[in-house]
C-alpha positions in Angstrom: 0.0 0.0 -0.1 1.5 3.4 -1.1 0.0 6.7 0.1 0.8 10.0 -1.6 1.0 12.8 0.9 0.9 16.5 0.2 3.9 17.6 2.3 3.2 21.3 1.7 -0.5 21.5 2.5 -1.8 22.9 5.8 -0.9 25.4 8.5 2.0 23.3 10.0 3.5 22.1 6.7 5.9 20.6 6.1 7.3 19.6 9.5 4.0 18.2 11.1 3.0 16.6 7.7 6.3 14.9 7.4 6.5 13.7 10.9 2.9 12.3 10.8 3.6 10.5 7.5 6.8 8.9 8.9 5.0 7.8 12.0 2.2 6.3 9.9 4.9 4.5 7.9 6.3 3.0 11.0 3.0 2.1 12.8 0.9 1.1 9.8 3.3 -0.4 7.4 2.4 1.8 4.4 4.9 3.1 1.9 4.9 7.0 1.7 5.5 9.4 -1.1 6.0 12.9 0.2 5.3 15.5 -2.5 6.8 19.0 -2.1 9.8 21.2 -2.2 12.7 18.7 -2.0 15.0 20.8 0.3 12.3 21.7 2.7 10.9 18.2 2.9 14.5 16.8 3.5 15.1 19.3 6.3 11.8 18.1 7.9 12.8 14.6 7.7 16.2 15.3 9.4 14.3 17.2 12.1 12.4 14.0 12.7 15.7 12.3 13.6 16.1 10.6 10.2 19.5 11.1 8.6 18.4 9.2 5.5 14.9 8.3 4.1 13.7 5.2 5.6 13.1 2.3 3.2 9.6 2.7 1.7 9.6 6.5 2.0 10.4 8.7 -1.1 10.1 12.3 -2.1 8.7 13.8 -5.2 9.8 17.3 -5.9 7.1 20.0 -6.4 8.3 23.6 -6.4 5.0 25.4 -6.0 2.5 25.5 -3.1 -1.3 26.2 -3.2 -1.7 29.1 -0.8 -4.9 29.8 1.2 -5.3 33.2 -0.9 -5.4 31.2 -4.2 -8.6 30.7 -6.1 -9.5 27.1 -5.2 -11.3 26.5 -8.4 -8.2 27.3 -10.6 -5.3 26.9 -8.2 -4.5 23.4 -9.3 -4.5 24.5 -13.0 -2.4 27.7 -12.4 0.1 26.1 -10.2 0.7 22.9 -12.3 3.9 22.1 -10.3 2.3 22.6 -6.9 2.4 19.7 -4.4 -1.4 19.3 -4.7 -1.4 19.1 -8.5 1.6 16.9 -8.7 0.2 14.5 -6.1 -3.2 14.3 -7.7 -1.6 13.5 -11.1 0.4 10.8 -9.5 -2.8 9.2 -8.0 -4.5 9.6 -11.4 -1.6 7.8 -13.1 -1.6 4.9 -10.5 1.6 5.8 -8.8 -0.1 5.5 -5.4 -3.2 4.0 -3.9 -4.5 7.1 -2.1 -3.8 10.8 -1.7 -3.8 12.8 1.6 -3.6 16.5 2.0 -4.3 19.1 4.7 -4.2 21.9 2.0 -7.2 24.0 0.6 -10.4 22.1 0.7 -11.7 23.9 -2.4 -8.6 23.3 -4.5 -8.5 19.7 -3.3 -12.1 19.1 -4.3 -11.7 20.8 -7.6 -8.4 18.8 -8.4 -10.0 15.5 -7.3 -13.1 16.2 -9.5 -11.3 17.5 -12.6 -8.1 15.5 -12.5 -8.7 12.2 -10.8 -12.5 12.4 -11.8 -15.6 11.2 -10.2 -16.9 7.7 -10.5 -18.9 7.4 -13.7 -22.5 8.1 -12.8 -22.0 10.0 -9.6 -23.3 13.5 -9.9 -21.3 15.3 -7.2 -18.5 14.2 -4.9 -19.4 14.6 -1.2 -17.4 15.0 2.0 -18.2 12.3 4.4 -16.6 12.9 8.0 -17.1 10.3 10.6 -18.6 12.0 13.8 -19.0 10.8 17.4 -22.4 10.0 18.5 -24.0 8.4 21.7 -24.3 5.2 19.6 -20.6 5.2 18.6 -20.1 6.7 15.3 -21.9 8.0 12.2 -21.1 9.2 8.8 -22.3 12.7 7.8 -22.8 13.0 4.1 -22.4 15.9 2.8 -20.8 18.4 5.0 -19.8 21.2 2.7 -18.8 20.2 -0.8 -22.3 21.0 -2.2 -24.2 23.9 -0.8 -27.0 23.5 -3.4 -28.4 20.1 -4.1 -31.2 18.1 -5.8 -33.2 15.2 -4.5 -30.9 13.0 -6.7 -27.7 14.3 -5.1 -29.1 13.4 -1.6 -30.1 9.9 -2.9 -26.5 9.3 -4.1 -25.1 10.8 -0.8 -27.3 8.2 1.0 -25.8 5.3 -1.1 -22.3 6.7 -0.6 -22.7 6.9 3.1 -24.3 3.4 3.2 -21.4 1.7 1.4 -18.8 3.7 3.5 -20.5 2.6 6.7 -20.6 -1.0 5.6 -17.1 -1.2 4.1 -15.0 1.2 6.2 -16.9 1.5 9.5 -18.0 -2.2 9.6 -21.7 -1.5 10.1 -23.6 -4.6 8.8 -27.0 -2.9 8.1 -26.5 0.9 8.4 -29.5 3.1 9.4 -29.8 5.8 6.9 -31.6 9.0 7.8 -32.3 12.4 6.3 -31.4 15.4 8.2 -34.4 17.6 8.6 -36.2 20.1 11.0 -38.6 17.4 12.3 -39.0 13.6 12.1 -42.4 13.7 10.5 -42.6 12.8 6.8 -44.3 16.0 5.9 -41.6 18.2 7.5 -39.0 20.2 5.5 -38.8 21.9 2.2 -39.1 20.8 -1.4 -35.6 19.3 -1.5 -36.2 17.2 1.6 -39.6 16.0 0.3 -38.2 15.0 -3.0 -35.3 13.2 -1.4 -37.6 11.5 1.2 -39.5 9.8 -1.6 -36.4 8.6 -3.4 -35.0 7.3 -0.1 -38.3 5.5 0.5 -38.2 3.8 -2.9 -34.6 2.7 -2.2 -35.6 1.2 1.1 -38.6 -0.5 -0.4 -36.4 -2.1 -3.0 -34.0 -3.4 -0.2 -31.1 -1.3 -1.3 -30.7 0.8 1.8 -32.3 0.8 5.3 -34.0 4.2 5.4 -35.4 5.1 8.7 -36.8 8.5 7.8 -36.1 12.0 8.8 -33.9 12.9 11.8 -33.2 16.0 13.7 -29.7 17.1 14.5 -30.1 16.3 18.3 -31.4 12.9 17.7 -28.6 12.2 15.2 -26.1 13.1 18.0 -27.8 10.7 20.3 -27.1 7.8 17.9 -30.2 7.8 15.9 -28.5 6.9 12.6 -25.3 5.4 11.2 -25.6 7.5 8.0 -26.8 11.2 8.2 -27.8 12.5 4.8 -27.7 16.3 4.2 -27.0 18.9 1.7 -23.6 20.5 2.2 -25.0 23.7 3.6 -27.0 22.0 6.3 -24.3 19.3 7.0 -21.7 22.0 7.4 -23.6 23.9 10.1 -24.3 20.7 11.9 -20.6 19.7 11.9 -19.4 23.1 12.9 -22.0 23.4 15.7 -20.8 20.0 17.0 -17.1 21.2 17.0 -18.1 24.4 18.8 -20.2 22.7 21.5 -17.5 20.2 22.0 -14.9 22.9 22.6 -17.3 24.9 24.8 -18.1 21.8 26.9 -14.4 20.9 27.5 -13.6 24.6 28.3 -16.5 24.7 30.8 -15.5 21.4 32.4 -11.9 22.7 32.9 -13.2 25.9 34.4 -15.4 23.9 36.7 -12.7 21.4 37.9 -10.2 24.2 38.6 -12.6 26.4 40.6 -11.9 25.0 44.1 -9.9 22.6 46.0 -12.9 20.1 46.2 -13.3 20.2 42.4 -9.6 19.8 41.8 -9.6 16.7 43.9 -12.7 15.5 41.9 -10.7 16.1 38.6 -8.0 13.9 39.8 -10.4 11.1 40.4 -12.0 11.3 37.0 -8.8 12.3 35.0 -8.8 9.2 32.8 -12.5 9.5 32.0 -12.0 13.3 31.1 -9.1 12.1 28.9 -11.3 9.6 27.1 -14.1 12.2 26.6 -11.5 14.7 25.2 -10.2 12.1 22.7 -13.7 11.2 21.7 -14.4 14.9 20.8 -10.9 15.4 19.1 -11.0 15.5 15.3 -7.4 14.5 15.2 -8.4 11.1 16.2 -10.2 10.6 13.0 -7.5 12.4 11.0 -9.3 13.1 7.8 -12.4 13.2 5.8 -12.9 11.1 2.5 -14.1 12.8 -0.7 -16.8 10.2 -1.5 -17.6 9.6 -5.2 -14.1 10.2 -6.6 -12.7 7.4 -8.6 -9.7 6.9 -6.4 -9.3 7.5 -2.6 -8.7 11.2 -1.6 -8.5 12.2 2.0 -8.8 15.7 3.3 -7.0 16.4 6.6 -7.8 19.5 8.8 -5.8 22.5 7.9 -4.4 22.8 11.4 -3.5 19.1 11.6 -0.5 18.2 13.7 1.7 15.1 13.3 -0.9 12.8 15.1 -3.7 13.9 12.9 -1.7 13.3 9.7 -0.7 9.8 10.9 -4.4 9.1 11.5 -5.3 10.6 8.1 -2.8 8.2 6.4 -4.5 5.3 8.4 -7.9 6.4 7.1 -6.6 6.6 3.5 -5.2 3.0 4.0 -8.5 1.6 5.3 -10.4 3.4 2.5 -8.2 2.1 -0.3 -8.4 -1.4 1.1 -12.2 -1.4 1.8 -13.8 -2.1 -1.6 -15.9 0.9 -1.2 -15.3 2.3 -4.7 -15.9 -1.1 -6.2 -19.3 -1.2 -4.4 -20.3 2.2 -5.8 -19.2 1.3 -9.4 -21.2 -2.0 -9.2 -24.4 -0.3 -8.1 -24.3 3.0 -9.7 -27.4 2.2 -11.9 -29.5 2.1 -8.7 -28.1 5.5 -7.6 -29.5 7.4 -10.7 -32.8 8.9 -11.0 -34.1 7.8 -14.5 -35.7 10.3 -16.7 -39.2 9.4 -18.2 -37.5 8.5 -21.6 -35.1 6.1 -19.9 -37.8 4.1 -18.1 -39.1 0.9 -19.4 -43.0 0.5 -19.6 -43.1 -1.7 -16.6 -41.2 0.9 -14.5 -43.6 3.8 -15.4 -46.2 4.9 -12.7 -49.5 5.2 -14.7 
């Protein structure tokens, strides 16, 4: 397994990226290609205590860097020798099994869509972060790649999330739910109504296990394994979760440091608090998959440290080995909404 890593993407590049990739190489047994400015990447390798590149680690020189100020829609075209563009082209050419970057989300999505390409038949690629819930984990699809959607897009997001939950998360029969402002079937706008009908049809055909609408609070309590959303709503839910998590941890710290009594209590529950902090820490997941792209592309958070990059590489390995993309390719016909001209007489509703 060979993972291509954008060594220049992210706030802490290249040092944290290189360190995390080297740790993933040691811990998870994957070969690594570090893409970036040769001299800077080599200095980062040396700073990690490696005088020479370990066996199974190589560097691909790329002289340019996609900056945060660059236009995400065209950056990969304008900067053809950027670490992001070079890495994407390597993935497209089969020189690696997956690509990991903590760089610009927009540029990464544009490059993945236009260079690596979507799976044939997938209308839009979606971001599918795995989030913690009271029931364990759930995949939220989409969380920001597509602010404006059609019912067909949401149907495809449901299938993408369903196959990811099965293949990568190990859920035998994922519960698929549509994020909405109420659980009742009639709730929501025209987009949600149209998607609901398509998801019901997919459930009736036995292709997914659709459980209906779900509100954000119930989703967090473990009411679904796959949460289907347009990118606008999904992003608000994800950012709200992150904010609440930080707020909760901050208030707990303030409470436990407020007196001698609470400081003593903090000592007694130290390990439990550590587990809770770990549960809410995005670095533990490491990265988010771009679902619907023909080869594995993983987006790590822009502020990723070495631990987050190490986990992102692990996510890329799991994704590449899972068979997810093959599942989507084999079932793409069921993920499309046929026009009346495409339907056979037996499929028409008269």
